C-alpha positions in Angstrom: 2.3 -15.8 -70.1 5.4 -13.8 -70.3 6.6 -14.2 -66.8 5.9 -17.9 -66.6 7.7 -18.6 -70.0 11.1 -18.2 -68.3 10.5 -21.1 -66.0 12.4 -23.4 -68.4 15.5 -21.1 -68.4 15.5 -21.4 -64.4 15.6 -25.3 -64.6 18.8 -27.1 -63.5 18.3 -29.2 -66.8 18.5 -26.1 -68.9 21.3 -24.4 -67.0 23.5 -27.6 -67.4 22.2 -28.8 -70.7 22.6 -25.5 -72.8 26.3 -24.8 -72.3 27.0 -28.8 -72.9 25.2 -28.7 -76.1 26.9 -25.5 -77.3 30.3 -26.9 -76.3 29.8 -30.0 -78.2 28.3 -27.9 -81.5 31.6 -25.7 -81.2 33.8 -28.9 -81.2 32.0 -30.1 -84.1 32.1 -27.1 -86.2 35.4 -25.4 -85.3 37.5 -27.0 -87.9 34.9 -26.4 -90.6 34.4 -23.0 -89.7 37.7 -21.6 -89.6 37.8 -20.1 -93.1 34.5 -18.3 -92.4 36.0 -17.0 -89.0 39.0 -15.4 -90.7 36.7 -13.0 -92.6 35.2 -11.6 -89.1 38.7 -11.9 -87.4 38.7 -8.2 -86.0 35.2 -8.6 -84.7 35.8 -11.9 -83.1 39.0 -10.5 -81.4 36.9 -7.7 -79.7 33.7 -9.3 -79.1 34.4 -11.1 -75.7 35.8 -7.8 -74.1 32.9 -6.1 -75.1 30.4 -8.9 -73.9 32.4 -9.6 -70.5 32.5 -5.9 -69.8 28.7 -5.5 -70.5 28.1 -8.4 -68.1 30.4 -6.6 -65.4 28.3 -3.5 -65.8 25.0 -5.0 -65.7 25.7 -7.3 -62.9 26.0 -4.4 -60.4 22.4 -2.8 -60.5 20.9 -6.4 -61.0 22.7 -7.6 -57.8 24.5 -10.6 -59.4 27.9 -10.0 -57.7 29.3 -13.7 -58.4 28.3 -13.3 -62.0 30.3 -9.9 -62.2 33.3 -11.7 -60.6 33.1 -14.5 -63.2 32.9 -12.1 -66.1 35.9 -10.1 -64.7 38.0 -13.2 -64.4 37.2 -14.5 -67.8 37.9 -10.9 -69.4 41.4 -10.7 -67.6 42.1 -14.5 -68.9 41.1 -13.5 -72.3 43.3 -10.5 -72.3 46.5 -12.6 -71.3 45.5 -15.2 -73.8 45.4 -12.7 -76.6 48.6 -10.6 -75.5 51.0 -13.2 -74.2 49.8 -16.7 -75.6 50.2 -16.0 -79.3 53.8 -17.1 -79.6 54.7 -20.7 -80.0 54.5 -22.9 -77.0 57.9 -24.2 -77.5 59.1 -20.9 -76.0 59.6 -21.4 -72.2 58.0 -18.0 -71.4 54.9 -18.5 -73.4 54.5 -22.0 -72.1 55.0 -21.0 -68.5 52.2 -18.5 -68.9 50.1 -21.1 -70.5 50.6 -23.4 -67.8 50.0 -20.9 -65.0 46.8 -19.5 -66.6 45.1 -23.0 -67.3 45.9 -23.8 -63.6 44.8 -20.6 -61.8 41.8 -19.8 -64.0 39.9 -22.9 -63.0 40.9 -22.7 -59.2 39.6 -19.0 -59.1 36.5 -19.9 -60.9 35.7 -22.7 -58.8 36.1 -20.6 -55.4 33.2 -18.3 -56.7 30.7 -21.1 -55.8 31.5 -20.4 -52.2 32.2 -16.5 -52.2 29.5 -14.1 -50.9 27.3 -12.6 -53.6 28.7 -9.0 -53.1 29.0 -6.2 -55.7 32.3 -5.4 -57.2 32.2 -1.9 -56.0 31.7 -3.1 -52.2 34.8 -3.6 -50.0 34.7 -7.1 -50.6 35.0 -6.5 -54.3 38.0 -4.3 -53.6 39.7 -7.1 -51.6 38.9 -9.6 -54.4 40.5 -7.2 -57.1 43.6 -7.0 -54.7 43.8 -10.8 -54.7 43.7 -10.8 -58.4 46.3 -8.3 -58.7 48.6 -10.2 -56.3 48.1 -13.6 -58.4 49.3 -11.7 -61.4 52.3 -10.4 -59.7 53.2 -13.6 -58.3 52.9 -15.3 -61.8 55.1 -12.6 -63.3 57.7 -13.1 -60.9 57.6 -16.8 -61.6 57.9 -16.5 -65.2 60.8 -14.0 -65.2 62.6 -16.2 -62.8 62.3 -19.5 -64.6 61.7 -18.3 -68.3 65.5 -18.5 -69.1 66.1 -21.8 -67.1 66.2 -25.4 -68.5 62.8 -26.5 -67.8 62.8 -29.8 -70.2 62.9 -31.8 -67.0 59.6 -30.2 -65.9 57.7 -30.6 -69.3 59.0 -34.3 -69.6 57.9 -35.2 -66.1 55.4 -33.5 -64.0 54.0 -31.4 -66.9 53.9 -34.0 -69.6 51.6 -33.6 -72.4 50.5 -35.7 -75.4 50.9 -33.1 -78.4 49.0 -35.2 -80.4 46.0 -34.9 -78.1 46.6 -31.3 -76.7 49.3 -29.0 -75.6 47.7 -29.0 -72.1 49.8 -31.0 -69.4 47.9 -34.3 -68.5 47.7 -33.4 -64.8 46.1 -29.8 -65.7 43.7 -31.5 -68.0 42.4 -33.8 -65.2 42.4 -31.2 -62.6 40.3 -29.0 -65.2 37.9 -31.9 -65.7 37.5 -32.7 -62.2 36.8 -29.0 -61.2 34.4 -28.5 -64.2 32.4 -31.8 -63.0 32.6 -30.5 -59.5 30.9 -27.2 -60.9 28.3 -29.2 -62.6 27.2 -31.3 -59.7 26.8 -28.0 -57.8 24.2 -26.8 -60.5 22.2 -30.1 -60.4 22.3 -29.9 -56.5 21.2 -26.2 -55.5 20.5 -24.5 -59.0 21.5 -21.2 -58.7 22.1 -18.8 -61.4 25.5 -18.0 -60.3 26.6 -21.6 -60.4 25.7 -21.6 -64.1 28.0 -18.8 -64.7 30.9 -20.5 -63.0 30.2 -24.0 -65.0 29.9 -22.2 -68.3 33.0 -20.4 -67.6 34.9 -23.5 -66.4 33.6 -25.5 -69.6 34.6 -22.9 -72.2 38.0 -22.0 -70.8 38.7 -25.6 -70.2 37.8 -26.2 -73.9 40.0 -23.5 -75.1 43.3 -24.6 -73.2 42.8 -28.3 -74.3 42.3 -27.3 -78.0 44.8 -24.4 -77.9 46.4 -25.6 -81.0 43.1 -24.5 -83.1 42.9 -20.9 -84.6 40.4 -18.7 -83.0 39.4 -21.2 -80.2 39.9 -18.6 -77.5 37.6 -15.9 -79.4 35.1 -18.3 -80.3 34.9 -20.1 -76.8 35.1 -17.1 -74.8 32.6 -15.3 -76.8 29.9 -18.1 -76.6 30.5 -18.2 -72.6 29.9 -14.4 -72.5 26.8 -14.8 -74.4 25.6 -17.5 -72.0 26.4 -15.3 -68.9 24.2 -12.4 -70.5 21.3 -14.6 -70.9 22.0 -16.1 -67.2 22.0 -12.5 -66.2 18.6 -11.7 -67.7 17.0 -14.9 -66.4 18.3 -14.1 -63.1 17.1 -10.7 -63.1 13.6 -11.8 -64.3 13.6 -14.2 -61.4 14.3 -11.4 -58.9 11.5 -9.6 -60.3 8.9 -12.1 -60.7 9.5 -15.2 -58.8 8.8 -15.3 -54.8 12.2 -16.0 -53.3 10.6 -18.1 -50.4 8.2 -20.4 -52.1 9.8 -20.4 -55.7 6.4 -19.8 -57.4 5.5 -16.6 -59.3 4.9 -13.7 -57.0 2.5 -10.5 -57.1 4.3 -8.7 -60.0 4.0 -11.9 -62.1 0.2 -12.0 -61.3 -0.4 -8.3 -62.2 1.3 -8.7 -65.6 -0.8 -12.1 -66.3 -4.0 -10.0 -65.3 -3.3 -7.8 -68.3 -3.5 -10.8 -70.7 -6.8 -12.5 -69.8 -9.5 -13.2 -72.3 -13.1 -12.9 -71.6 -13.5 -16.1 -69.7 -11.5 -16.9 -66.6 -11.6 -17.6 -63.0 -9.6 -16.2 -60.0 -9.5 -17.9 -56.6 -7.8 -16.4 -53.4 -6.3 -19.0 -51.0 -5.3 -18.1 -47.3 -3.6 -20.5 -44.9 -6.1 -20.7 -41.8 -4.9 -19.4 -38.2 -1.4 -18.5 -39.8 -0.6 -15.9 -37.3 -1.4 -18.2 -34.4 0.6 -20.8 -36.1 3.7 -18.5 -36.3 3.4 -17.3 -32.9 3.3 -21.1 -31.7 5.8 -22.7 -33.7 8.1 -19.6 -35.0 8.5 -17.9 -38.0 10.9 -20.6 -39.6 8.3 -23.3 -39.3 5.9 -20.5 -40.7 8.0 -20.3 -43.8 7.8 -24.0 -44.1 4.1 -24.1 -44.1 4.1 -21.4 -46.9 6.6 -23.7 -48.8 4.6 -26.7 -48.2 1.3 -24.8 -49.5 3.0 -23.4 -52.6 4.7 -26.8 -53.5 1.1 -28.7 -53.2 -0.5 -25.8 -55.1 1.8 -26.4 -58.1 0.1 -29.6 -58.8 -3.5 -28.2 -58.8 -5.2 -29.6 -61.8 -7.3 -28.0 -64.3 -4.7 -25.8 -66.1 -4.1 -23.7 -62.9 -1.5 -20.9 -62.6 -0.5 -20.3 -59.0 1.1 -17.2 -57.4 1.8 -15.9 -54.0 -0.1 -12.7 -53.5 1.4 -11.9 -50.4 2.0 -13.1 -46.6 -0.2 -16.1 -46.4 -2.2 -15.4 -49.3 -2.1 -16.9 -52.6 -3.9 -16.5 -55.8 -4.9 -19.3 -58.4 -5.8 -18.4 -62.0 -7.9 -20.5 -64.4 -7.9 -19.1 -68.2 -11.1 -20.2 -70.3 -13.0 -21.7 -67.1 -15.9 -20.5 -65.1 -16.1 -20.9 -61.4 -18.2 -23.9 -61.4 -15.7 -25.7 -63.8 -13.0 -24.9 -61.3 -14.7 -25.9 -57.8 -13.8 -29.6 -57.9 -10.2 -28.9 -58.5 -9.9 -26.3 -55.7 -11.6 -28.6 -53.1 -9.1 -31.4 -54.3 -6.4 -28.9 -53.6 -8.1 -27.9 -50.2 -8.3 -31.5 -48.9 -4.8 -32.5 -50.0 -3.5 -29.7 -47.9 -5.6 -30.6 -45.1 -4.5 -34.2 -45.1 -0.7 -33.6 -45.2 0.9 -34.2 -42.1 3.6 -31.5 -41.5 6.4 -32.4 -39.0 7.1 -29.7 -36.7 11.0 -29.3 -36.6 13.0 -27.4 -33.7 15.2 -25.2 -36.1 17.4 -24.2 -33.1 18.7 -27.7 -32.5 18.8 -28.7 -36.2 22.1 -30.3 -36.8 24.5 -29.8 -39.9 25.1 -33.3 -40.5 22.7 -34.8 -42.8 22.6 -38.2 -41.1 22.0 -36.8 -37.8 19.2 -34.9 -39.1 17.6 -37.9 -40.7 17.5 -39.7 -37.5 16.1 -36.6 -35.7 13.4 -36.2 -38.5 12.2 -40.0 -37.8 11.8 -39.3 -34.0 9.8 -36.2 -34.8 7.7 -37.9 -37.3 6.5 -40.1 -34.6 5.8 -37.3 -31.9 5.5 -34.0 -33.6 3.1 -33.6 -36.3 0.3 -31.2 -37.2 -2.0 -30.3 -40.1 -2.8 -27.0 -41.6 -6.0 -25.8 -43.6 -6.8 -23.3 -46.2 -9.8 -21.4 -47.1 -10.6 -20.5 -50.8 -12.7 -17.8 -52.2 -13.6 -18.2 -56.0 -15.0 -15.6 -58.7 -15.1 -15.7 -62.3 -15.2 -13.0 -65.1 -19.1 -13.0 -65.4 -20.8 -10.5 -65.4 -17.8 -8.2 -64.7 -14.5 -8.8 -67.2 -12.4 -6.4 -65.2 -9.6 -8.5 -63.3 -9.2 -6.2 -60.6 -13.2 -6.4 -59.7 -12.9 -10.3 -60.3 -10.2 -10.4 -57.7 -11.9 -8.3 -55.2 -14.7 -10.8 -55.6 -12.8 -13.7 -54.9 -11.3 -11.9 -51.7 -14.9 -11.2 -50.6 -15.7 -15.0 -51.1 -12.5 -15.8 -49.2 -13.7 -13.5 -46.5 -17.1 -15.4 -46.4 -15.2 -18.9 -46.2 -13.4 -17.6 -43.1 -16.6 -16.7 -41.5 -18.3 -19.7 -42.2 -15.7 -21.9 -40.2 -12.7 -22.0 -42.5 -11.3 -25.0 -44.6 -13.8 -24.7 -47.2 -14.4 -23.3 -50.9 -17.0 -20.5 -51.5 -17.9 -19.2 -54.9 
C-alpha cells in the first residue's frame, strides 16, 4: 500500500489544512516556547537557510520550478530580515525596509501561481533572478533616498499601524490577508502542489511580519514553512512517479509496487475500453482522453475494496486483495454496466469558449443532440493455483482477450 498511502497528502483539504493547523499551533505556543528557543538560538538562526537551499536544489531534478522559485524568494526575504531588520523599527531606515519587504514579498509570491513551471537554471529562471535583483536595487534606492527624511506624516497617515496589535501598517496587513486568502482559494480550486508552496509561504511570512515584535518569530515561522515545502516536494515527486497524470489514478509503476506486496489470495482484473481506436479516430484524441478520465472516475467507485490502476493506453487494472475471482465478478459486472449506461456528451473542443457561462449553455445544447456510450471488456484471474502475480496478470489478460472475442462488453473469468 506504499504508493496509495500518499493520497491523503495530495488532497486539497490536507494541503490547506496542515499549514493552517501548524500556524495556529505556532501562534499558541510561541510565547511559551521562547525560553526554550534561546537554548537553540544558533541552530534556529541557520535552519531556514539550510532548508530553503535544500528545497531549491531538490526542486530542479524533480521538475518543481515554482517550488524552487518560492523557496528562493523566502530565503532572500529571510536574509534581509536577519541582516537588516534586527534594529528597532523606530529607525526610519529599518522601518522602510520592513514596509518594503512586507509589501513586495506577498506580491512576488502571489504571481508564482501564474508563472510557468520552469527550472531555475533555464532562461526563464535567469530572467526571474534578474527581476528579483532589480527589485532589490530599486528598494535600496528608495531606502537611501528617504531614510534621512521626516517620514512621520507617512507613518501617521497611509502606513498607520496599531502598535498594541502589530507593527505592520493596517493597509499592508489587509493586503497580506487578501493575498493569502486568494492563494488559499487557488489550492481549493485546482489543488496543485505548487499552489500549496505559495500558500504556505504567504501564510508564514504574513505571520512573521504581523507578529514581528515576538522574539524568534522569523526563524520559527520560516523554518516551519521550509519543512512543509520539503514535504510538498516529496509528495509531488511521488505523484509524478506513481500517479497517472491524465486520469488521476495510480499508474503502472504503482501497480508494479503493489504486486510485490500481495498475499496468497488475490484477484486481478484487466479492463479495456472497447473500440477505443475507432472512437479516437472518429471524435479526436481530446475526446478520447475524456473517455479515459470518465472510465477512471467510475472505476474509483468500484465496490468490494478494489484498487484501480491505469495499466497503459486504454487498459486498466483492478486489484482485489483477499478475494477469489468468483467473489469479485458481481462487483466487476456492476462496474461494466455503470460505464455502459453513462451518457457521454461529445464536445467540440475546437469551438469550446473560455467563458464558463457560454460553455454551460453550449453543453446544454450538446446534451440534447450529441451523446454516446462506451463499453468495456474485463478479464479476471485469481491467485489459484498459481500465486505468481505476473502469471495471474497474464491470465487476466488472456481472459480479457476472450471477452473481446465473444463480443465485448462482458466480464470473463
